[in-house]
N, C-alpha and C positions, 0 to 999 in steps of 0.2 A: 533777271528774275528767277531763271532756273537755279542760278548759283546761290541765290539767297535762300531759296526752298530747301536746298540741299544743305545748306548750313544750319538753318533751323531744325532740319530732321537729325542731322548729326548731333547737335546740341541736346535735343530731346532724348535721344538713345543715350548719350553720356550721362545725363542727369538720372534717367531710370536705372542705368547700370551702377551709378554711385550709390543711389538710395538702396537698391537690392544689397550691395556690399555692406553698407552701413547697417542694415537690419540684420545681416548675417553675423556681423561683428557684435552685435548686442546680444546674440545668444550665448549661452554658457559653454565653454569648452570642456567642462568636466561632465563625462557621460553618466556619472553616478548621482548627479544633483537630484535632490529629492523633488517630488512634484509640489507644484504651488497649492495653495488653498484650493484653488479651482480645479486641480487636477489636470490631466491632459498630457503629462509626459509619459514617453514610452521607455524611459530609463536608458537613453542613449540610442534609441533606434533599433536595439535587439529585439528579435522576435524569439520567445520562449515556446518551444514545441514539446507540449505535453502528451505524453503517450499512455496508452492502457491495453492490458490483455483484452482478448474477446471474452470477457467475463463480467457480469453485472456489478460484483462487488467491487472489482478493481476499477472499473469505469467510474464508479461513485467517488471513489477516493481520488482519483485522477481529476474529476470535475471539481472536486472541493480545491485542489491545488490551482487549477486554472482559474477559477472564480476569484480566489483570494490574490492571485498574481495580478489579475486585471483590475481589481479593486486598488491594488498598491500602485498602479500606473504602468504596468508592463504591458507590452503587446504580446498576446497570447495566440498560439495556433494549436488546435487540438489534433491529434492523430490517434484516435481512440480504435478499439476492437482490431488491434493489429494482429492478434493471434496468440500463440504461446510463446515461451521463452526462446526456443530456436529461431522463431520468426521475427521477434523484435530486438533481440540483444546485439546483433550486428549494427542496427541503426542506432541504438543507445550508446554502444561503444564509439561509434564513428562521430557522433554529435549531431546526426540528422534528427534524432529526438533528445531534447535536452533535460527532461525530467520524467521520471516513471516511477509509480508506486510499486514497490517490490516487497518481498518477504525474506527476511534475513537468512533463515536456515535452508529454504529451498534455493535461493540465489547462491549461498555458500557452497551447497552441494553441487551446483552448476559449474561453479568456477574452480572447485577444489574438491574433488572426489575422495581425497585421502583425509579431509578435514574430520576432526574427532569431537570438536566442541558442540555442547548441547544446551547449556544454559543462555538465557537471553543476553547477558553481558559478554560472555565468552564467545558467542556465535557473532555478535556484532563486531567485537575486536578482531577475530578471525576473518570476517567479511572484509572489513577495511583493508587489511593487508592483502587479501585476495584479488580485490578489485583492480582492474587495469589503471595506469595513471590518468587515463582521460576521464575517469569517473571518481566521483566521491559520494560516501554515504552521508546524508545529513542524520539528524537525531531520529531514533526509532521510537514507535509508539507502544502503549501497552497493548493495544489491539493487535491480534494475531489471526492467522488462518492456518492452523496447524492441527495435527492429529490429536485426539484424545482418548482416553478410556471412559466411555460415558455409559451410565446406567439409568434406569428409570428412577424418578424420585421415590416411588413407593419401594422398589428394591433396596435404595439406599437407606431409607428409613427404617425399614422392616430388619435390616442387617447391620444397622449402625456404621454405613461406609462413608468416609470422607476422603480418604486417599486410595491410591492404588494398593498400597501395603495392606490395607484392611481387607482385600480379597483373600488373604492368605487365611482368615479366621472362618471363612465359610465351611459349612459341613460337607458340602458337595463341590465338585470341581466345576467353576464356571467356565462357560463357552464364550471365547471371544469372536465377534463376527467383524468381517471387513473384507476388502478386496483381496484377491488371492495372493497377490505379491506381500501382502502385510505378514503373512506366516513367516517369511524369511527376512524381514527387516529387523533391525537391531532393537526396535521397541515392540516386537512381536512376542509370542509366547515364550521363546527362549530369553529374550531380554528381560521379560517379567519375572522369570524364574531366577535369573542371575542377579538382577538388581534388587528385587523385592521378595525373593523367595515364594513367589506365587505360582502355583500350578494352573495352567489354564488349557482348555481344549480349544480347538479353532474351527471355525466354519466359514467357508468362503461365501459370502453373501453376493450372489451373482446379480440380483435386481436392485434391492433396496436395503441398505444396512440399516437404516432407521426403522423401517417396517418391520424387519426381522427382530429387532430389539423390542419395539412396541408389541409385537404379536408373541413374544416369550420365546422365540425359537433360539435366541442368544441371551446371555444375561448381560454381557459387556459389548459394547460396539465403538468402532472407530469412527468417530463423528468429528468433523472439522470445526474448530471453535467459533467460527463466524457464520454457522448454519443457522437460518432462521428458526429452525426447530427448537433452539434454546430458549426462544420467546413464546414459540407457538405450540410446544409440546412439553409434557411433564418429565423432562429429563435433566440430568445434572452431570457435569464433568468431574471425574474423580481428581483430586489434586496429585501432583507429580513432584513431590519435594526434592527427589533425587535427580530431577532432570533427565529422565529416561528418554522422553520424547523430544526430539529436535524442536528447539524454539524456532518459531517462524514469524516474527513480529513485522508488522507494516513498517516499511522504511523507504524513505524517498531516496532515489538514486539520480544524482545530477551531473551534467557535464562539470568537469573540474573548473573550467573558465568562467561559469556563471553561478557556481555553487555558493561562493560567499555573498554574492549580490542577492540571492533570493532566500537565504538562510533565515533572515529575520522575518520573512513572510511564511515560510514553510515549516520551520521549527517549532512555532507556537501551535501549529495544526496537530503535530505529532504529540506534543505535550497534552493536548486536550482530547486527542482520539482515544477512547478506552474500548475495552472489549464489548461492552454492553451497547456502546454507541454503533459499532460496526454491525453488531446482530440487528439492532432496531433499523439501521439504515437498510439492511438486506431484507428485512421483513417489508418495509415499505416498498421496496422494488418488487419482490415476488408476490406479496399477498395484496398489497394495495395497489400495485401496478403503477406507482409513481415514476416519473422520469428521473434519471440520474441528476439532471439539472436542478429540478425542483427540490430533490432530496439534499443535494449539496448545499443550495441556497438555505433551506431551512435549518440545517445543521450548523452551518456558519453563523446564522443569526442567533441560534440558541446559545452558542458558545460565545457571542460577542466579538466574533471574528470577521464580521461583515464589514 
């Protein structure tokens, strides 16, 4: 009786094991198989770790990447608010973080302090060469977060200003306002003189460069392109046709081993992300106090990328 019971138990275990192996055999051996119409695949079991700086604008972009990847069937882990570049780059380079929204010019300067490229295409090409082999830059977007020479709309209209070069025709010497270190940077007053033959004074705006501009304390201000003030205030950035100012376009930096797998999801985001989009999303964050998750979901839907 005991022997028969053991035999039945052994047979049951054997049948269960065989069924398990049969089910496993039915699964695809290709880790890159596309998800079925019902979704649910995690693209081979890999988890894509998406990171962001401790900066609301950067977190919104990272959230867009994360939501788009999840929609495409990838398993995603968010590692946001990591800190600044010195804090997160070691984890990005090692592969602990697989995808990070970066800025072409700023990252190039971090990797290669001797770099001289300034235009968007040249900076991107130089960045691709400067990146370690563990990383790959996907397509960059038109959206940027870089310095500008900005004036009030009234000042521009009154003086016929469209580009930095137009400052040379003013009857008085305009004052450029910005952080103290701007005075010594290649696109400070010396750079404006060399490249555009524009004479500028300089004022270190200790508290708020924007407020100094709006109050008339300076005529030109160094304001970043993604600043919400470009939507909420009457200001305009002067064109920089000679690329005096270092281009710093939003660019996804991915681990080399997964870059090609996620490119079809991430590159369309870069193609759709314009300068006005980034400013608008930043306004939603700072003025409307919307969450990064909601801002990202709304943008993806508006662009047909959800």
